[in-house]
C-alpha positions in Angstrom: -18.6 -19.6 -18.2 -15.1 -18.2 -18.2 -12.8 -19.1 -21.2 -10.0 -21.4 -20.0 -7.0 -20.5 -22.1 -3.4 -19.8 -21.2 -1.5 -21.1 -18.2 -3.1 -24.0 -16.3 -1.6 -22.6 -13.0 -3.2 -19.1 -13.7 -6.6 -20.7 -14.3 -6.3 -22.6 -11.0 -5.5 -19.4 -9.2 -8.6 -17.7 -10.6 -10.8 -20.4 -9.0 -9.5 -19.7 -5.5 -11.6 -18.1 -2.7 -10.7 -14.4 -2.1 -10.4 -13.0 1.4 -12.2 -9.8 2.4 -10.3 -6.9 0.8 -8.2 -4.6 3.0 -6.1 -1.7 1.9 -2.5 -2.8 1.6 -3.3 -6.4 0.8 -1.3 -8.0 -2.0 -3.0 -9.2 -5.3 -2.0 -11.2 -8.2 -3.2 -10.3 -11.7 -3.0 -13.4 -13.9 -2.6 -12.8 -17.6 -2.4 -15.4 -20.4 0.7 -17.1 -19.0 2.3 -14.3 -17.1 1.3 -12.9 -13.7 1.6 -9.4 -12.3 1.7 -8.2 -8.6 -0.3 -5.4 -7.2 -1.7 -3.9 -4.0 -5.2 -2.8 -2.9 -4.9 0.9 -2.5 -8.5 1.9 -1.8 -11.9 0.4 -0.9 -14.7 2.1 -2.6 -17.5 -0.2 -1.4 -18.2 -3.8 -0.5 -18.1 -4.6 -4.2 -15.5 -2.1 -5.5 -11.8 -1.8 -4.9 -8.9 0.1 -6.4 -5.7 -1.8 -7.3 -2.4 -0.5 -8.4 0.3 -2.7 -10.0 3.6 -3.1 -8.0 7.2 -3.2 -9.2 8.3 -6.8 -9.3 12.1 -7.0 -9.0 13.7 -10.3 -9.9 16.0 -11.5 -7.1 17.3 -14.8 -8.4 20.1 -15.5 -10.9 18.4 -18.3 -12.8 17.9 -16.4 -16.1 15.2 -17.7 -18.4 13.9 -20.2 -15.8 10.5 -21.4 -14.7 11.8 -21.0 -11.1 11.6 -17.2 -10.4 12.0 -15.2 -7.2 10.8 -11.6 -6.8 10.7 -8.8 -4.3 7.8 -6.3 -4.6 7.7 -2.6 -4.1 4.8 -0.2 -4.3 4.6 1.9 -7.5 2.7 5.1 -6.7 3.0 6.2 -10.3 1.2 3.1 -11.7 -2.3 3.6 -12.9 -5.1 2.9 -10.5 -7.7 0.4 -11.7 -11.2 -0.3 -10.3 -12.2 -3.9 -9.8 -15.8 -5.0 -9.1 -16.8 -8.1 -7.2 -19.0 -10.3 -9.5 -21.8 -12.7 -8.6 -19.4 -15.6 -9.2 -17.1 -14.3 -6.4 -14.3 -13.0 -8.7 -12.9 -9.5 -8.8 -12.9 -8.3 -12.4 -12.0 -4.9 -13.9 -15.0 -2.6 -13.7 -16.7 -2.5 -17.0 -15.2 -5.7 -18.4 -17.3 -8.8 -19.0 -17.2 -11.3 -16.2 -16.2 -14.2 -18.4 -13.2 -12.6 -20.2 -12.2 -9.6 -18.1 -8.9 -9.1 -16.1 -9.2 -11.0 -12.8 -7.5 -10.1 -9.5 -6.6 -12.8 -7.0 -6.5 -11.2 -3.5 -4.3 -12.1 -0.6 -0.9 -12.7 -2.2 1.6 -11.5 -4.8 3.0 -13.9 -7.4 4.8 -12.3 -10.3 5.9 -14.6 -13.1 7.3 -14.1 -16.6 6.8 -16.9 -19.2 9.9 -16.8 -21.4 8.4 -19.2 -24.0 6.4 -16.4 -25.6 
């Protein structure tokens, strides 16, 4: 059972069904309360993909707001990280435990910075 701490919205995102991975597909990497955007850059097998974090550039002028807009650009210099499909249907960093490892939500990019921390 995965530990449910941090942002309620992030925990909901982690429960969603992931589409079949395709190179170029956007991903969201939920953290405790923040979220980071990335892109699938390589398919190693049916159960292994490589993800690279994108540059998320804030496009609104709302300051320390809950309502944030971003544009995303590929960052070829970002580290490449291997994610493995687990038996519960989630993509987790290869080598990390299923119940506490970094999860990737495939199919969309949703960066977010929580200013309360």
